[in-house]
VMD Tcl script that builds the backbone (N, CA, C; Angstrom):
set m [mol new atoms 537]
animate dup $m
set s [atomselect $m all]
$s set {name element resname resid chain x y z} {
  {N N MET 1 A 66.763 94.045 105.544}
  {CA C MET 1 A 65.428 93.496 105.620}
  {C C MET 1 A 65.515 91.997 105.370}
  {N N MET 2 A 64.775 91.240 106.139}
  {CA C MET 2 A 64.752 89.778 106.010}
  {C C MET 2 A 63.356 89.354 105.557}
  {N N ARG 3 A 63.281 88.205 104.934}
  {CA C ARG 3 A 61.956 87.678 104.595}
  {C C ARG 3 A 61.263 87.197 105.864}
  {N N ASN 4 A 59.959 87.446 105.931}
  {CA C ASN 4 A 59.185 86.983 107.080}
  {C C ASN 4 A 59.110 85.466 107.069}
  {N N TYR 5 A 59.130 84.885 108.249}
  {CA C TYR 5 A 58.962 83.440 108.345}
  {C C TYR 5 A 57.488 83.105 108.152}
  {N N THR 6 A 57.207 82.271 107.179}
  {CA C THR 6 A 55.844 81.821 106.924}
  {C C THR 6 A 55.825 80.315 107.047}
  {N N PRO 7 A 55.078 79.765 108.004}
  {CA C PRO 7 A 55.019 78.310 108.139}
  {C C PRO 7 A 54.457 77.670 106.865}
  {N N PRO 8 A 54.873 76.446 106.561}
  {CA C PRO 8 A 54.382 75.781 105.353}
  {C C PRO 8 A 52.857 75.652 105.375}
  {N N GLY 9 A 52.242 75.949 104.229}
  {CA C GLY 9 A 50.795 75.824 104.101}
  {C C GLY 9 A 50.033 77.068 104.507}
  {N N GLU 10 A 50.710 78.080 105.061}
  {CA C GLU 10 A 50.037 79.308 105.450}
  {C C GLU 10 A 50.384 80.417 104.462}
  {N N PRO 11 A 49.453 81.375 104.233}
  {CA C PRO 11 A 49.748 82.458 103.287}
  {C C PRO 11 A 50.736 83.473 103.881}
  {N N TYR 12 A 51.390 84.190 102.991}
  {CA C TYR 12 A 52.350 85.225 103.380}
  {C C TYR 12 A 51.590 86.411 103.982}
  {N N ASN 13 A 52.112 86.996 105.059}
  {CA C ASN 13 A 51.484 88.140 105.699}
  {C C ASN 13 A 52.119 89.424 105.168}
  {N N PRO 14 A 51.429 90.170 104.273}
  {CA C PRO 14 A 52.028 91.379 103.691}
  {C C PRO 14 A 51.978 92.576 104.632}
  {N N TRP 15 A 51.337 92.459 105.778}
  {CA C TRP 15 A 51.197 93.571 106.720}
  {C C TRP 15 A 52.319 93.589 107.760}
  {N N GLU 16 A 53.321 92.744 107.590}
  {CA C GLU 16 A 54.431 92.648 108.518}
  {C C GLU 16 A 55.740 92.624 107.751}
  {N N ALA 17 A 56.757 93.300 108.293}
  {CA C ALA 17 A 58.101 93.273 107.704}
  {C C ALA 17 A 59.103 92.986 108.813}
  {N N THR 18 A 60.153 92.253 108.479}
  {CA C THR 18 A 61.163 91.881 109.463}
  {C C THR 18 A 62.500 92.499 109.062}
  {N N PHE 19 A 63.178 93.108 110.029}
  {CA C PHE 19 A 64.456 93.762 109.787}
  {C C PHE 19 A 65.496 93.211 110.742}
  {N N ARG 20 A 66.722 93.155 110.275}
  {CA C ARG 20 A 67.872 92.814 111.119}
  {C C ARG 20 A 68.610 94.119 111.359}
  {N N ILE 21 A 68.694 94.542 112.619}
  {CA C ILE 21 A 69.227 95.861 112.954}
  {C C ILE 21 A 70.324 95.724 113.996}
  {N N PRO 22 A 71.144 96.776 114.173}
  {CA C PRO 22 A 72.158 96.742 115.237}
  {C C PRO 22 A 71.500 96.701 116.611}
  {N N THR 23 A 72.195 96.158 117.569}
  {CA C THR 23 A 71.627 96.010 118.913}
  {C C THR 23 A 71.437 97.355 119.604}
  {N N SER 24 A 72.071 98.405 119.134}
  {CA C SER 24 A 71.967 99.703 119.790}
  {C C SER 24 A 70.692 100.463 119.418}
  {N N LEU 25 A 69.977 100.056 118.358}
  {CA C LEU 25 A 68.764 100.767 117.939}
  {C C LEU 25 A 67.590 100.415 118.839}
  {N N THR 26 A 66.766 101.419 119.128}
  {CA C THR 26 A 65.558 101.208 119.912}
  {C C THR 26 A 64.354 101.172 118.978}
  {N N LYS 27 A 63.188 100.858 119.531}
  {CA C LYS 27 A 61.970 100.819 118.726}
  {C C LYS 27 A 61.650 102.196 118.152}
  {N N LEU 28 A 61.849 103.233 118.936}
  {CA C LEU 28 A 61.590 104.588 118.443}
  {C C LEU 28 A 62.541 104.949 117.310}
  {N N ASP 29 A 63.806 104.513 117.407}
  {CA C ASP 29 A 64.761 104.752 116.329}
  {C C ASP 29 A 64.309 104.073 115.040}
  {N N VAL 30 A 63.845 102.844 115.157}
  {CA C VAL 30 A 63.384 102.102 113.972}
  {C C VAL 30 A 62.171 102.796 113.367}
  {N N ARG 31 A 61.209 103.186 114.205}
  {CA C ARG 31 A 59.995 103.853 113.720}
  {C C ARG 31 A 60.333 105.151 112.991}
  {N N SER 32 A 61.175 105.995 113.593}
  {CA C SER 32 A 61.511 107.275 112.970}
  {C C SER 32 A 62.344 107.076 111.707}
  {N N TYR 33 A 63.238 106.072 111.688}
  {CA C TYR 33 A 64.038 105.789 110.497}
  {C C TYR 33 A 63.150 105.369 109.333}
  {N N LEU 34 A 62.228 104.431 109.576}
  {CA C LEU 34 A 61.363 103.958 108.497}
  {C C LEU 34 A 60.491 105.083 107.946}
  {N N TYR 35 A 60.037 105.962 108.825}
  {CA C TYR 35 A 59.187 107.051 108.350}
  {C C TYR 35 A 60.007 108.115 107.618}
  {N N ALA 36 A 61.188 108.463 108.144}
  {CA C ALA 36 A 61.999 109.517 107.542}
  {C C ALA 36 A 62.587 109.092 106.204}
  {N N VAL 37 A 63.050 107.856 106.109}
  {CA C VAL 37 A 63.746 107.421 104.894}
  {C C VAL 37 A 62.777 106.882 103.840}
  {N N TYR 38 A 61.820 106.030 104.260}
  {CA C TYR 38 A 60.954 105.359 103.299}
  {C C TYR 38 A 59.511 105.863 103.309}
  {N N GLY 39 A 59.136 106.690 104.279}
  {CA C GLY 39 A 57.761 107.163 104.366}
  {C C GLY 39 A 56.794 106.072 104.794}
  {N N VAL 40 A 57.279 105.077 105.527}
  {CA C VAL 40 A 56.464 103.944 105.956}
  {C C VAL 40 A 55.980 104.203 107.377}
  {N N LYS 41 A 54.670 104.082 107.583}
  {CA C LYS 41 A 54.116 104.238 108.923}
  {C C LYS 41 A 53.909 102.858 109.535}
  {N N CYS 42 A 54.203 102.747 110.837}
  {CA C CYS 42 A 54.163 101.470 111.539}
  {C C CYS 42 A 53.014 101.463 112.544}
  {N N THR 43 A 52.444 100.286 112.747}
  {CA C THR 43 A 51.432 100.137 113.788}
  {C C THR 43 A 52.045 99.575 115.061}
  {N N TYR 44 A 52.988 98.666 114.935}
  {CA C TYR 44 A 53.670 98.109 116.104}
  {C C TYR 44 A 55.072 97.675 115.711}
  {N N ILE 45 A 55.927 97.555 116.715}
  {CA C ILE 45 A 57.294 97.072 116.518}
  {C C ILE 45 A 57.608 96.116 117.653}
  {N N ARG 46 A 58.043 94.917 117.290}
  {CA C ARG 46 A 58.489 93.926 118.272}
  {C C ARG 46 A 59.955 93.640 117.999}
  {N N THR 47 A 60.748 93.576 119.047}
  {CA C THR 47 A 62.176 93.324 118.863}
  {C C THR 47 A 62.609 92.091 119.642}
  {N N ASP 48 A 63.580 91.395 119.100}
  {CA C ASP 48 A 64.213 90.236 119.734}
  {C C ASP 48 A 65.716 90.410 119.626}
  {N N ASN 49 A 66.421 90.141 120.694}
  {CA C ASN 49 A 67.875 90.190 120.678}
  {C C ASN 49 A 68.432 88.788 120.469}
  {N N TYR 50 A 69.386 88.682 119.546}
  {CA C TYR 50 A 70.075 87.417 119.278}
  {C C TYR 50 A 71.544 87.627 119.585}
  {N N PHE 51 A 72.050 86.874 120.551}
  {CA C PHE 51 A 73.427 87.027 120.981}
  {C C PHE 51 A 74.279 85.875 120.466}
  {N N GLU 52 A 75.515 86.220 120.137}
  {CA C GLU 52 A 76.476 85.190 119.772}
  {C C GLU 52 A 76.822 84.410 121.044}
  {N N PRO 53 A 77.044 83.104 120.945}
  {CA C PRO 53 A 77.389 82.327 122.142}
  {C C PRO 53 A 78.652 82.861 122.810}
  {N N LEU 54 A 78.702 82.720 124.114}
  {CA C LEU 54 A 79.861 83.166 124.873}
  {C C LEU 54 A 81.057 82.275 124.594}
  {N N GLU 55 A 82.225 82.897 124.492}
  {CA C GLU 55 A 83.466 82.135 124.390}
  {C C GLU 55 A 84.057 82.069 125.785}
  {N N THR 56 A 84.369 80.881 126.229}
  {CA C THR 56 A 84.892 80.727 127.580}
  {C C THR 56 A 86.409 80.693 127.614}
  {N N TYR 57 A 87.057 80.734 126.456}
  {CA C TYR 57 A 88.511 80.798 126.419}
  {C C TYR 57 A 88.926 81.498 125.144}
  {N N LYS 58 A 90.142 82.046 125.155}
  {CA C LYS 58 A 90.672 82.673 123.959}
  {C C LYS 58 A 91.180 81.577 123.030}
  {N N ARG 59 A 90.903 81.702 121.789}
  {CA C ARG 59 A 91.239 80.627 120.847}
  {C C ARG 59 A 92.734 80.427 120.692}
  {N N ARG 60 A 93.485 81.501 120.626}
  {CA C ARG 60 A 94.919 81.347 120.370}
  {C C ARG 60 A 95.684 80.925 121.611}
  {N N THR 61 A 95.396 81.572 122.748}
  {CA C THR 61 A 96.179 81.293 123.946}
  {C C THR 61 A 95.566 80.202 124.809}
  {N N ARG 62 A 94.327 79.854 124.562}
  {CA C ARG 62 A 93.606 78.837 125.331}
  {C C ARG 62 A 93.477 79.214 126.811}
  {N N ARG 63 A 93.510 80.510 127.085}
  {CA C ARG 63 A 93.352 80.978 128.457}
  {C C ARG 63 A 91.883 81.285 128.708}
  {N N PRO 64 A 91.431 81.081 129.929}
  {CA C PRO 64 A 90.026 81.329 130.213}
  {C C PRO 64 A 89.691 82.818 130.144}
  {N N SER 65 A 88.617 83.140 129.447}
  {CA C SER 65 A 88.079 84.490 129.414}
  {C C SER 65 A 86.664 84.392 128.873}
  {N N VAL 66 A 85.821 85.283 129.309}
  {CA C VAL 66 A 84.436 85.278 128.851}
  {C C VAL 66 A 84.240 86.492 127.970}
  {N N SER 67 A 83.868 86.275 126.719}
  {CA C SER 67 A 83.635 87.388 125.806}
  {C C SER 67 A 82.550 87.007 124.821}
  {N N ARG 68 A 81.948 88.027 124.253}
  {CA C ARG 68 A 80.902 87.831 123.264}
  {C C ARG 68 A 81.364 88.523 121.987}
  {N N GLY 69 A 81.232 87.852 120.859}
  {CA C GLY 69 A 81.693 88.397 119.590}
  {C C GLY 69 A 80.793 89.500 119.069}
  {N N SER 70 A 81.070 89.929 117.856}
  {CA C SER 70 A 80.344 91.051 117.273}
  {C C SER 70 A 79.196 90.620 116.365}
  {N N SER 71 A 78.878 89.335 116.314}
  {CA C SER 71 A 77.818 88.905 115.407}
  {C C SER 71 A 76.454 88.881 116.086}
  {N N SER 72 A 76.324 89.518 117.234}
  {CA C SER 72 A 75.019 89.646 117.868}
  {C C SER 72 A 74.207 90.681 117.094}
  {N N TYR 73 A 72.898 90.493 117.042}
  {CA C TYR 73 A 72.041 91.431 116.318}
  {C C TYR 73 A 70.674 91.461 116.973}
  {N N LYS 74 A 69.856 92.380 116.489}
  {CA C LYS 74 A 68.500 92.538 116.977}
  {C C LYS 74 A 67.566 92.375 115.782}
  {N N ARG 75 A 66.472 91.656 115.984}
  {CA C ARG 75 A 65.474 91.478 114.936}
  {C C ARG 75 A 64.267 92.329 115.304}
  {N N ALA 76 A 63.781 93.121 114.346}
  {CA C ALA 76 A 62.604 93.957 114.568}
  {C C ALA 76 A 61.500 93.504 113.628}
  {N N VAL 77 A 60.343 93.139 114.175}
  {CA C VAL 77 A 59.164 92.783 113.385}
  {C C VAL 77 A 58.242 93.992 113.444}
  {N N VAL 78 A 57.952 94.551 112.259}
  {CA C VAL 78 A 57.218 95.814 112.168}
  {C C VAL 78 A 55.869 95.577 111.515}
  {N N GLY 79 A 54.809 96.078 112.152}
  {CA C GLY 79 A 53.480 96.047 111.556}
  {C C GLY 79 A 53.304 97.250 110.652}
  {N N LEU 80 A 52.812 97.031 109.429}
  {CA C LEU 80 A 52.714 98.090 108.425}
  {C C LEU 80 A 51.266 98.529 108.217}
  {N N LEU 81 A 51.079 99.802 107.840}
  {CA C LEU 81 A 49.747 100.300 107.503}
  {C C LEU 81 A 49.362 99.941 106.078}
  {N N GLU 82 A 50.354 99.759 105.208}
  {CA C GLU 82 A 50.111 99.372 103.819}
  {C C GLU 82 A 50.812 98.039 103.569}
  {N N PRO 83 A 50.232 97.166 102.755}
  {CA C PRO 83 A 50.855 95.851 102.530}
  {C C PRO 83 A 52.159 95.970 101.737}
  {N N PHE 84 A 53.072 95.055 102.007}
  {CA C PHE 84 A 54.351 94.998 101.309}
  {C C PHE 84 A 54.566 93.582 100.796}
  {N N TYR 85 A 54.866 93.467 99.509}
  {CA C TYR 85 A 55.168 92.175 98.899}
  {C C TYR 85 A 56.602 92.200 98.400}
  {N N TYR 86 A 57.355 91.179 98.738}
  {CA C TYR 86 A 58.721 91.069 98.258}
  {C C TYR 86 A 58.717 90.884 96.746}
  {N N PRO 87 A 59.750 91.394 96.070}
  {CA C PRO 87 A 59.867 91.074 94.651}
  {C C PRO 87 A 60.101 89.576 94.480}
  {N N GLU 88 A 59.661 89.076 93.373}
  {CA C GLU 88 A 59.800 87.644 93.118}
  {C C GLU 88 A 61.279 87.269 93.039}
  {N N ALA 89 A 61.649 86.140 93.583}
  {CA C ALA 89 A 63.035 85.680 93.556}
  {C C ALA 89 A 63.435 85.333 92.121}
  {N N LEU 90 A 64.706 85.548 91.778}
  {CA C LEU 90 A 65.183 85.279 90.413}
  {C C LEU 90 A 64.977 83.825 90.020}
  {N N GLU 91 A 65.081 82.918 90.991}
  {CA C GLU 91 A 64.928 81.496 90.685}
  {C C GLU 91 A 63.500 81.159 90.263}
  {N N ASP 92 A 62.524 81.953 90.715}
  {CA C ASP 92 A 61.125 81.680 90.402}
  {C C ASP 92 A 60.668 82.319 89.102}
  {N N MET 93 A 61.476 83.184 88.504}
  {CA C MET 93 A 61.089 83.888 87.277}
  {C C MET 93 A 61.381 83.029 86.058}
  {N N ASP 94 A 60.648 83.316 84.973}
  {CA C ASP 94 A 60.982 82.651 83.720}
  {C C ASP 94 A 62.173 83.376 83.086}
  {N N ARG 95 A 62.656 82.863 81.971}
  {CA C ARG 95 A 63.907 83.328 81.398}
  {C C ARG 95 A 63.871 84.811 81.004}
  {N N ASN 96 A 62.797 85.250 80.349}
  {CA C ASN 96 A 62.701 86.644 79.902}
  {C C ASN 96 A 62.619 87.610 81.080}
  {N N GLU 97 A 61.801 87.273 82.088}
  {CA C GLU 97 A 61.680 88.131 83.263}
  {C C GLU 97 A 63.007 88.226 84.004}
  {N N ARG 98 A 63.714 87.097 84.111}
  {CA C ARG 98 A 65.005 87.082 84.796}
  {C C ARG 98 A 66.010 87.963 84.064}
  {N N GLN 99 A 66.019 87.888 82.716}
  {CA C GLN 99 A 66.955 88.694 81.943}
  {C C GLN 99 A 66.630 90.176 82.080}
  {N N GLU 100 A 65.336 90.539 82.051}
  {CA C GLU 100 A 64.951 91.936 82.246}
  {C C GLU 100 A 65.357 92.424 83.633}
  {N N ARG 101 A 65.158 91.587 84.642}
  {CA C ARG 101 A 65.508 91.966 86.005}
  {C C ARG 101 A 67.016 92.164 86.151}
  {N N GLU 102 A 67.813 91.257 85.575}
  {CA C GLU 102 A 69.264 91.386 85.645}
  {C C GLU 102 A 69.752 92.629 84.905}
  {N N GLU 103 A 69.130 92.954 83.765}
  {CA C GLU 103 A 69.490 94.176 83.040}
  {C C GLU 103 A 69.155 95.415 83.873}
  {N N TRP 104 A 68.003 95.394 84.538}
  {CA C TRP 104 A 67.613 96.520 85.383}
  {C C TRP 104 A 68.590 96.688 86.546}
  {N N LEU 105 A 68.963 95.570 87.177}
  {CA C LEU 105 A 69.924 95.623 88.277}
  {C C LEU 105 A 71.276 96.150 87.805}
  {N N GLU 106 A 71.713 95.707 86.629}
  {CA C GLU 106 A 73.001 96.155 86.097}
  {C C GLU 106 A 72.948 97.649 85.775}
  {N N LYS 107 A 71.834 98.080 85.209}
  {CA C LYS 107 A 71.688 99.489 84.841}
  {C C LYS 107 A 71.688 100.381 86.082}
  {N N ASN 108 A 70.993 99.986 87.121}
  {CA C ASN 108 A 70.838 100.835 88.300}
  {C C ASN 108 A 71.931 100.661 89.342}
  {N N PHE 109 A 72.544 99.475 89.427}
  {CA C PHE 109 A 73.511 99.223 90.493}
  {C C PHE 109 A 74.895 98.821 89.993}
  {N N GLN 110 A 75.103 98.645 88.692}
  {CA C GLN 110 A 76.389 98.272 88.091}
  {C C GLN 110 A 77.031 97.094 88.811}
  {N N ILE 111 A 76.294 96.014 88.963}
  {CA C ILE 111 A 76.777 94.845 89.699}
  {C C ILE 111 A 77.952 94.188 88.979}
  {N N GLY 112 A 77.873 94.082 87.665}
  {CA C GLY 112 A 78.960 93.481 86.905}
  {C C GLY 112 A 80.251 94.276 87.033}
  {N N GLN 113 A 80.128 95.598 86.960}
  {CA C GLN 113 A 81.299 96.463 87.099}
  {C C GLN 113 A 81.887 96.351 88.502}
  {N N PHE 114 A 81.030 96.262 89.508}
  {CA C PHE 114 A 81.496 96.096 90.882}
  {C C PHE 114 A 82.249 94.775 91.040}
  {N N ASN 115 A 81.707 93.695 90.497}
  {CA C ASN 115 A 82.373 92.392 90.596}
  {C C ASN 115 A 83.723 92.395 89.887}
  {N N GLU 116 A 83.806 93.095 88.742}
  {CA C GLU 116 A 85.069 93.177 88.012}
  {C C GLU 116 A 86.101 93.962 88.816}
  {N N ARG 117 A 85.672 95.062 89.422}
  {CA C ARG 117 A 86.589 95.835 90.261}
  {C C ARG 117 A 87.059 95.027 91.463}
  {N N ARG 118 A 86.151 94.260 92.063}
  {CA C ARG 118 A 86.520 93.442 93.208}
  {C C ARG 118 A 87.528 92.369 92.801}
  {N N ARG 119 A 87.349 91.776 91.623}
  {CA C ARG 119 A 88.277 90.766 91.136}
  {C C ARG 119 A 89.659 91.372 90.884}
  {N N LEU 120 A 89.693 92.565 90.253}
  {CA C LEU 120 A 90.969 93.218 89.989}
  {C C LEU 120 A 91.668 93.644 91.277}
  {N N GLU 121 A 90.901 94.089 92.265}
  {CA C GLU 121 A 91.496 94.471 93.545}
  {C C GLU 121 A 92.104 93.256 94.250}
  {N N ALA 122 A 91.409 92.124 94.196}
  {CA C ALA 122 A 91.954 90.907 94.795}
  {C C ALA 122 A 93.228 90.480 94.065}
  {N N TYR 123 A 93.227 90.596 92.741}
  {CA C TYR 123 A 94.408 90.256 91.948}
  {C C TYR 123 A 95.571 91.169 92.323}
  {N N ARG 124 A 95.289 92.493 92.446}
  {CA C ARG 124 A 96.335 93.447 92.783}
  {C C ARG 124 A 96.901 93.173 94.181}
  {N N ARG 125 A 96.015 92.906 95.127}
  {CA C ARG 125 A 96.486 92.635 96.487}
  {C C ARG 125 A 97.319 91.364 96.549}
  {N N TRP 126 A 96.919 90.349 95.799}
  {CA C TRP 126 A 97.643 89.081 95.830}
  {C C TRP 126 A 99.041 89.249 95.248}
  {N N TYR 127 A 99.157 89.897 94.092}
  {CA C TYR 127 A 100.448 89.985 93.433}
  {C C TYR 127 A 101.330 91.095 93.980}
  {N N ASN 128 A 100.791 92.006 94.796}
  {CA C ASN 128 A 101.631 93.009 95.441}
  {C C ASN 128 A 101.992 92.612 96.870}
  {N N SER 129 A 101.564 91.452 97.294}
  {CA C SER 129 A 101.865 91.019 98.649}
  {C C SER 129 A 103.304 90.517 98.726}
  {N N PRO 130 A 103.910 90.558 99.917}
  {CA C PRO 130 A 105.300 90.104 100.034}
  {C C PRO 130 A 105.475 88.609 99.810}
  {N N SER 131 A 104.403 87.826 99.927}
  {CA C SER 131 A 104.543 86.389 99.738}
  {C C SER 131 A 104.635 86.009 98.260}
  {N N TRP 132 A 104.275 86.945 97.370}
  {CA C TRP 132 A 104.324 86.647 95.945}
  {C C TRP 132 A 105.738 86.855 95.431}
  {N N LYS 133 A 106.192 85.938 94.570}
  {CA C LYS 133 A 107.518 86.048 93.977}
  {C C LYS 133 A 107.372 86.067 92.465}
  {N N PRO 134 A 108.216 86.840 91.772}
  {CA C PRO 134 A 108.134 86.865 90.310}
  {C C PRO 134 A 108.416 85.474 89.737}
  {N N PHE 135 A 107.773 85.182 88.634}
  {CA C PHE 135 A 107.889 83.854 88.047}
  {C C PHE 135 A 109.293 83.557 87.536}
  {N N ASN 136 A 110.024 84.583 87.053}
  {CA C ASN 136 A 111.325 84.295 86.453}
  {C C ASN 136 A 112.414 84.020 87.491}
  {N N LEU 137 A 112.138 84.258 88.784}
  {CA C LEU 137 A 113.140 83.963 89.798}
  {C C LEU 137 A 112.802 82.729 90.623}
  {N N VAL 138 A 111.715 82.086 90.317}
  {CA C VAL 138 A 111.340 80.896 91.068}
  {C C VAL 138 A 112.038 79.701 90.442}
  {N N GLY 139 A 112.670 78.910 91.244}
  {CA C GLY 139 A 113.337 77.723 90.727}
  {C C GLY 139 A 114.492 77.350 91.625}
  {N N PRO 140 A 115.291 76.418 91.162}
  {CA C PRO 140 A 116.443 76.004 91.962}
  {C C PRO 140 A 117.423 77.160 92.145}
  {N N ARG 141 A 118.244 77.049 93.167}
  {CA C ARG 141 A 119.191 78.115 93.509}
  {C C ARG 141 A 120.132 78.425 92.340}
  {N N GLY 142 A 120.571 77.403 91.621}
  {CA C GLY 142 A 121.473 77.628 90.490}
  {C C GLY 142 A 120.826 78.481 89.400}
  {N N THR 143 A 119.553 78.253 89.136}
  {CA C THR 143 A 118.844 79.027 88.121}
  {C C THR 143 A 118.743 80.485 88.548}
  {N N ILE 144 A 118.464 80.711 89.806}
  {CA C ILE 144 A 118.347 82.073 90.315}
  {C C ILE 144 A 119.697 82.790 90.227}
  {N N LEU 145 A 120.771 82.092 90.619}
  {CA C LEU 145 A 122.089 82.712 90.561}
  {C C LEU 145 A 122.501 83.028 89.130}
  {N N LYS 146 A 122.166 82.158 88.189}
  {CA C LYS 146 A 122.471 82.431 86.780}
  {C C LYS 146 A 121.733 83.668 86.296}
  {N N ALA 147 A 120.463 83.817 86.690}
  {CA C ALA 147 A 119.685 84.987 86.277}
  {C C ALA 147 A 120.269 86.264 86.877}
  {N N VAL 148 A 120.680 86.218 88.131}
  {CA C VAL 148 A 121.275 87.393 88.784}
  {C C VAL 148 A 122.597 87.759 88.107}
  {N N MET 149 A 123.420 86.766 87.806}
  {CA C MET 149 A 124.714 87.029 87.157}
  {C C MET 149 A 124.528 87.597 85.753}
  {N N ALA 150 A 123.542 87.085 85.020}
  {CA C ALA 150 A 123.290 87.601 83.673}
  {C C ALA 150 A 122.880 89.074 83.736}
  {N N ARG 151 A 122.042 89.420 84.695}
  {CA C ARG 151 A 121.634 90.827 84.839}
  {C C ARG 151 A 122.831 91.700 85.227}
  {N N GLN 152 A 123.682 91.216 86.117}
  {CA C GLN 152 A 124.847 91.984 86.543}
  {C C GLN 152 A 125.816 92.191 85.381}
  {N N GLN 153 A 126.031 91.159 84.549}
  {CA C GLN 153 A 126.911 91.296 83.388}
  {C C GLN 153 A 126.338 92.284 82.385}
  {N N ALA 154 A 125.019 92.287 82.216}
  {CA C ALA 154 A 124.398 93.243 81.293}
  {C C ALA 154 A 124.608 94.676 81.802}
  {N N ARG 155 A 124.451 94.900 83.106}
  {CA C ARG 155 A 124.685 96.236 83.671}
  {C C ARG 155 A 126.151 96.652 83.500}
  {N N ASP 156 A 127.078 95.722 83.760}
  {CA C ASP 156 A 128.495 96.023 83.622}
  {C C ASP 156 A 128.845 96.363 82.181}
  {N N GLN 157 A 128.273 95.654 81.226}
  {CA C GLN 157 A 128.538 95.894 79.810}
  {C C GLN 157 A 128.057 97.291 79.410}
  {N N VAL 158 A 126.890 97.687 79.898}
  {CA C VAL 158 A 126.380 99.029 79.593}
  {C C VAL 158 A 127.308 100.091 80.180}
  {N N ALA 159 A 127.807 99.867 81.400}
  {CA C ALA 159 A 128.712 100.830 82.028}
  {C C ALA 159 A 130.019 100.939 81.253}
  {N N VAL 160 A 130.569 99.817 80.793}
  {CA C VAL 160 A 131.831 99.824 80.032}
  {C C VAL 160 A 131.630 100.557 78.712}
  {N N GLU 161 A 130.539 100.289 78.012}
  {CA C GLU 161 A 130.280 100.963 76.733}
  {C C GLU 161 A 130.105 102.461 76.937}
  {N N GLY 162 A 129.455 102.855 78.005}
  {CA C GLY 162 A 129.277 104.282 78.278}
  {C C GLY 162 A 130.603 104.968 78.556}
  {N N ALA 163 A 131.458 104.307 79.306}
  {CA C ALA 163 A 132.780 104.886 79.612}
  {C C ALA 163 A 133.612 105.020 78.341}
  {N N GLN 164 A 133.557 104.025 77.445}
  {CA C GLN 164 A 134.331 104.081 76.204}
  {C C GLN 164 A 133.865 105.223 75.314}
  {N N THR 165 A 132.559 105.390 75.192}
  {CA C THR 165 A 132.060 106.494 74.350}
  {C C THR 165 A 132.421 107.841 74.958}
  {N N PHE 166 A 132.436 107.950 76.278}
  {CA C PHE 166 A 132.810 109.203 76.930}
  {C C PHE 166 A 134.273 109.537 76.636}
  {N N LEU 167 A 135.137 108.519 76.737}
  {CA C LEU 167 A 136.559 108.750 76.491}
  {C C LEU 167 A 136.824 109.089 75.031}
  {N N GLU 168 A 136.094 108.495 74.105}
  {CA C GLU 168 A 136.293 108.773 72.683}
  {C C GLU 168 A 135.843 110.182 72.333}
  {N N GLN 169 A 134.793 110.664 72.971}
  {CA C GLN 169 A 134.249 111.985 72.642}
  {C C GLN 169 A 134.947 113.108 73.403}
  {N N ALA 170 A 135.646 112.796 74.456}
  {CA C ALA 170 A 136.331 113.830 75.237}
  {C C ALA 170 A 137.509 114.364 74.447}
  {N N PRO 171 A 137.743 115.695 74.477}
  {CA C PRO 171 A 138.903 116.248 73.737}
  {C C PRO 171 A 140.217 115.833 74.413}
  {N N GLN 172 A 141.251 115.784 73.588}
  {CA C GLN 172 A 142.572 115.429 74.091}
  {C C GLN 172 A 143.092 116.590 74.902}
  {N N ARG 173 A 143.441 116.347 76.167}
  {CA C ARG 173 A 143.939 117.394 77.034}
  {C C ARG 173 A 145.445 117.237 77.198}
  {N N SER 174 A 146.122 118.333 77.224}
  {CA C SER 174 A 147.576 118.279 77.445}
  {C C SER 174 A 147.865 118.271 78.937}
  {N N VAL 175 A 149.088 118.176 79.248}
  {CA C VAL 175 A 149.509 118.143 80.639}
  {C C VAL 175 A 149.273 119.490 81.287}
  {N N THR 176 A 149.341 120.548 80.519}
  {CA C THR 176 A 149.145 121.884 81.074}
  {C C THR 176 A 147.687 122.196 81.293}
  {N N GLY 177 A 146.802 121.428 80.771}
  {CA C GLY 177 A 145.367 121.628 80.962}
  {C C GLY 177 A 144.743 122.415 79.840}
  {N N GLU 178 A 145.482 122.747 78.769}
  {CA C GLU 178 A 144.880 123.487 77.657}
  {C C GLU 178 A 144.246 122.491 76.695}
  {N N ALA 179 A 143.194 122.925 76.053}
  {CA C ALA 179 A 142.502 122.065 75.128}
  {C C ALA 179 A 143.063 122.151 73.744}
}
mol reanalyze $m
mol bondsrecalc $m
mol representation Tube
mol addrep $m
């Protein structure tokens, strides 16, 4: 739903609502949707199609082609049987009303929780991407090679210690194979 255009100095018309809808919807679809979902009865519906400008060439290859993008839409202006007033914008509210409204939005829609999840998802995608490198391996080639060698020596030391403990704990076997 979009706010109705009201010219400066003229009052707001509460008997009209404006919607931005997909280009595939017809007036009958809009009428039945509004009645089925919201119980709103309409007196008239006017539609306007807004098309994205034609591209006369492909951006990457610079070859000529005519295509229209996906940002085309249809605007439906609907006449209502009952008046509709938009809720007051947050910028126009005083401090207490704004805080109550934000608490209501958080309670009913969990906007803060959604934003936190979106931030964590972006963080996860960024650090799990192949372009990300661990901080301890970033640096000059010599530093990286020293870190790799230190890890390899630590692994070798663990293997040597394990072999020594195995040999110490193994029983002494004779040449005949008896224990």
